[in-house]
C-alpha positions in Angstrom: 99.1 138.4 -0.8 96.2 137.1 2.0 94.8 134.9 -0.5 98.5 133.8 -1.2 98.9 132.8 2.8 95.8 131.3 2.8 97.0 129.1 -0.2 99.5 128.1 2.0 97.9 127.2 5.0 95.3 125.6 2.9 97.9 123.0 1.3 99.7 122.5 4.9 96.2 121.4 6.6 95.6 119.1 3.7 99.2 118.0 3.6 98.7 117.2 7.9 95.4 115.8 7.0 96.8 113.3 4.6 99.5 112.0 6.5 96.9 111.6 9.6 94.7 109.7 7.4 97.5 107.3 6.1 98.4 106.4 9.8 94.6 104.8 10.0 94.5 101.1 10.0 98.2 100.3 10.7 100.5 98.8 8.7 99.4 95.8 6.4 102.9 93.9 6.2 103.1 94.7 2.7 105.4 98.4 2.7 107.9 97.0 0.6 105.7 96.0 -2.5 105.1 97.5 -5.7 102.3 99.7 -5.2 100.2 97.8 -7.9 100.9 94.8 -6.9 100.5 95.8 -3.3 96.6 96.8 -3.8 96.1 93.9 -5.3 97.7 91.4 -2.8 96.1 93.5 0.1 92.9 92.7 -1.5 93.3 88.9 -2.2 94.5 89.3 -5.7 91.1 88.2 -6.7 90.8 85.1 -5.1 87.6 84.9 -2.5 88.1 88.6 -1.6 91.6 87.6 0.3 89.7 85.8 3.1 92.7 83.2 2.3 95.5 85.6 2.8 93.8 87.4 5.6 93.2 84.0 7.4 96.8 82.9 7.1 98.2 86.1 7.9 95.6 85.9 11.1 97.6 82.4 12.1 100.9 83.9 11.5 100.6 86.6 13.7 98.4 84.6 16.3 101.1 81.7 16.7 103.9 82.2 18.9 105.8 79.1 17.7 105.9 77.0 20.9 104.8 73.6 21.1 101.4 73.0 20.3 99.1 72.5 23.2 96.5 69.7 23.4 93.3 71.0 25.9 92.3 67.5 26.3 95.9 66.1 27.5 96.7 69.4 29.4 93.1 69.5 31.0 93.0 69.1 35.2 91.0 66.3 36.3 87.5 66.7 37.1 86.3 67.1 40.3 83.0 65.6 41.4 80.9 68.7 43.0 79.6 68.1 46.3 75.8 67.8 47.0 74.8 70.1 49.4 71.0 69.9 49.5 68.9 68.7 52.6 66.5 66.6 51.5 63.3 66.0 53.7 59.5 65.3 53.9 57.1 67.3 51.5 55.1 69.7 53.1 51.7 68.2 54.3 48.6 70.5 53.6 45.7 70.3 56.0 42.5 69.0 54.2 39.5 71.4 54.4 37.0 71.2 57.3 34.4 69.1 55.3 36.7 66.8 54.7 37.5 66.2 58.4 34.2 65.6 59.0 33.2 68.7 61.0 
């Protein structure tokens, strides 16, 4: 009887752990695909380990659909930096006594 309850608890814990592990990593956006095709598609389908597809998804997710921004055209005018330095004469060093004729 105790072994049977232990097995039930163990099974429930395994199912809960599997459900929790399934949430790790978020959604891929390919949940509607056939499982066999999805595994291949998520990993690039043999095409350069999926870098192209990952880059495409990243661009789609990062774009906001608005007009492109040209940083050179939209940049503010440059301002000249003011020079706050004070220039003067260099410090003079007294010659040693031997040079002064002492």
